[in-house]
N, C-alpha and C positions, 0 to 999 in steps of 0.2 A: 279188732277181732274180725276174722273173715266168716261172716255168717250168711249174709244174703247171697243167693245164687244168681249168677249172671251168665247168659249165653252170648258169646261173641260170634257173630257171623262174619268171618274174615273173607273178604271178596278176593277172587283171583280171576284174572291177573290184576296186579296193582303195582304201584311204584315205577321204578326206572323203565323207560322205553329205550329202544336202540339209539335214537338220536341223542338222548341225554347221556347214555353210556359212552357214546362216541365223543361227545363234547368234553366230558370229564377226562377221557383217555387222551384227547388231544392236548389238554393243558398239562397233564402229568408227563406225557411223552415229550412235549416241548421243554419242560423243566429238565428232563434227563438230557436232552440233546443240546440245549443252549445254556443250561444252568440258570439259577435264580439271579435276578428276578425276571419273570416273563409277565408281560402286561396283557390284560384282558379288558376289552372295551365292553362296558356294562356287565351285569351279572351273567356268567356263562350259562347258567340255567336259573330259574326262579326258585331258589332254595338257599336260605341263609346258612344252613348247616354245611351244605356242599361248598358254598362260596368260602366260608370260614376255614374249612379243612384245606382247600386249595391255597388260600392265603397263608396258612400255616406252613405249607410246603414251599412257598416262595412266589405265588402268583400275586400280582398287584392289579387291583381292579380300578379302572378309570372310567370317566364319563365320555371323554372325547380324545381324539388322537393327539391333540396339542399337549396332553399330559404325558405322552410317551417319549422318553429320551431318545435322541438320535441313535440309530443302530440297534435298538432293542427290539426283540420280537414282540408282535402284538397279535392277539387272537380275537377274532370276531365271534360274538356269542352264537349260541344255537338257534336264536330267533331270527338271524339274518340281518343284513344291513343294506342300506340304500347303495346304489352304484356310486354315488358321490363320495361315500366313505372309502370305498375301494380305490377310487381314482385318487383321492387325497393320499392314501397310503402309497400308491404307486409313484405319485409325483414327488413324494418325500423319501423314496427309496427305502421304505420300511420293510422289515421281514414280516410280512403279513400272512397269517395262517387263518383260514376260514373254517370255523366250526359250525357253520350253518347246517341244520338238519337237512339231509338230502330230500326229505319230503317237503320241506319249505322251499328248497331250491327248485323243486318241481313246479311249485306255484309261481315262483319268480320267472321260470322259463315260459310258462303258459302266458303270463301277462305280457312278457316281452314279445312273444310270438303274435299275440292279438294286436299289439301296437304296430308291429311291422306290417300287418295286414290291413291296417287302418281302422281296426275295431276299437270301440270304447268298452272298457271293462267295468262291470259293476262288482266291486269286491265286498263280499259279506264278511263282516268282522267287527271288532271293537276299536273305536278311536283311541289313539294313544298307546295301544299295545305295541311293543317293539317289533313283533312280527308283521303287523299291519303297516307300520312305518317303513319297514324294510321292503315289503312288497310294493307299496305305492312308490317307493323310491327307485324302482326298476325302470320306470318310464317317466317322461316329462310331466310336469304339473298339468293337471286337467285331463289327463288321459285315463284316469281311474276315478270313479265315484264310489264312496264308501256307503254301504247299506248296512245299518246296524239292527234294524227291527222290522217286524212284519208291517208296521204302519208305514215305514219309509219305503218298503218294497212296493206298497200299493200306490205310492205317489211319486216316486223318483222319476225324473225326466232327464235322461242322458242327452248330451249334446248330439247334434247331427254328426254322423260318421258313416263309414262304409259297412257298419254292422255293429252288433252288440254281443258281448261275451260276459260270462260271470266266472268268478273264482272265489274261493273261501279261505279264510284263516284255517289252520289245521287243527285248532284246539276248541272248536265250537261244540255246542249241543247238537247232536245228530238230528234230533227231532225238530228243534226250532229252525235249524238251517234248512232242513227238507221243506218245511212250510214256506220259508222265504223263497227258496228256489222254485217251488210250485207256482207261487204268485208271479214271479218274474217270467217264468216260462209261459204262463197264461197271458200276461200282458204283452210280452215280446215274443211272438211265435218263432222268429228266426234266431233267437238268442243261442249262442254257442257255449257249451259247457266243457269241463275237463273230460278227458277220455275215461278217467276213473275218479273215485272220490278224492277231493282235496283234504277232507278231514282225515287225519292219519289213523292207521289201524289201532294204535295204542289208545287214542282217545275213544274210539268206537268200542273197543274191547272193555275198557274200564267202565264206560257208561252202561254197557250191556250187563256187566256183572252186578253193578249197583241196582239196575232196574229189577233184576230177578230177586234180589234180597230185600229191597225196600219195603214191600208189603208186610214182611215179617218183623220189621225193626221198630221198636219203640223210639229209638234215636239212632241216627246214622252219623258216625264220626268220620270225617274226611281229614286226613293229615295232609297239609299243603300250605303253601304261602298265599297270603292275601292278594298278591299280584300275579298269581298263577292262574291263567285262564282255564286250563283244563281241570284244575282242582275246584275252582268255583262252580264250574259246570256240573261236577259230580254232586255237589250240595243241591243244586237245582233239580237234578235228575232224581235224587233220593226223595225229595219232597214231592215232586210231580208224580212219582210212581208208588207212593203210599207210605213212606216213612212218616211217623207221627211228628218227628222233629229231625233236623239235620244241622250239624255244626261243622265249621272249618276251623281247625287249630294248627298252628305251626309245629307244635311238639307237645310232649307229655306235660311240660311245665304249665301249659295253658289249659289243661283239662281240669275242670271243677268236678271232683268226685261226688260232692254233695248233690249236684244237679241230676245225678244218675241213680240216686238211692232207691227211688220207687220204680225203676225200670227193670224189666226182665231180659229183654233181647236187645243187644246193641250191634248194629252193623258197623263194620270198620273197613275202610279202604284208604287209598292215598293217591295223590297226583303223580304224574309221570316224571316229576323232578325230585321225588322223595326217596331217600335211601331206606332200606329195610329197617335199619337201626331205630329210626324215629317211630315206626309202627310198633316195633318190639318194645320200645320204652313205654308206649301207651298201654300195651297189654300188661307189662310188668306193674305199672302204676295201678291199674284196675285190680290186679292180683294182690296188691298190698292191703286192700280193704274187702274185696269180695271173693266169694268162691266161684271161680271162673271156669267155664268149659268153653272150648274153642272148636268151632266147626268151620273148616275151610270150604268155601263153595265157589265153583267156577270151573270151566273146562277149556276155555280158549288157550291154545298154546301159542307162545311167541318165541320164534327162533330167528328173527331177522337180525342181521349184523351188517353194519355199515363200515366200509373201509376208511382208514385214515387218509388225510390229504397226502399227495405225493411227497411234499417237503418233509414229512415226518416218517416216511417208510424207510425201513432198514435196507441197506444195500448189501 
């Protein structure tokens, strides 16, 4: 029986960003052009639902290029890859299609440019994340030092070089990263930064939307994968800016309705790799038990569109 009233504060924008939409379109267009199967190195984006839907259409996900049959198309994920991966694909004459988000490619180009100028780069990011591995793989070993925390920013000692630069992973906490950058700029007065923000517009917009709603929320639900950096950052932002609680769930099946029974206001958003259907299913599950009213909050418009790689463009 639906008796208890719940207000859902639905954050906007949320869900897919332009880089994710482009990556998914690349896989679907490659399937149309080359036929199934098309191989994808690593998850195209960090979302099991998206990966499973593309697998159903004929995409085969592999960990390394050695698993790709000779002559088959292979797609690099939206997170980017090291230069060594591209070189291997070229050496083996693979039909390689790069789905790296253009905003990640921007960071790759920055770090390569710093290296050519003899500068050592301090990369702000999370160890083990595929985007960080891809960025560090743009230059020889030792040319980049990873900085993960404020504490590391206070103590990092880059090797002697012709200068120091910094770059960041695109999916970090805007506020935490700003603090790290401030420390680095204070310690290294001549440090060079990007011409604009490395953190992507979608990450910033989603965090800002959650910040505004967090003080009103008894609990903030973020739909996203556990290995999604931008989704995990949304949970942290919700807690930091006033939500009494915040949880990360991959889908509606993981939502415990009993845990929400005493709550009145629930915030809801999703990471940049999450399709709308997963958020809709969370709302529907809440509606099965509670009398739900939905308020969509947020004003940032997103109209960015990225072109497909030349190999997939129609002639």
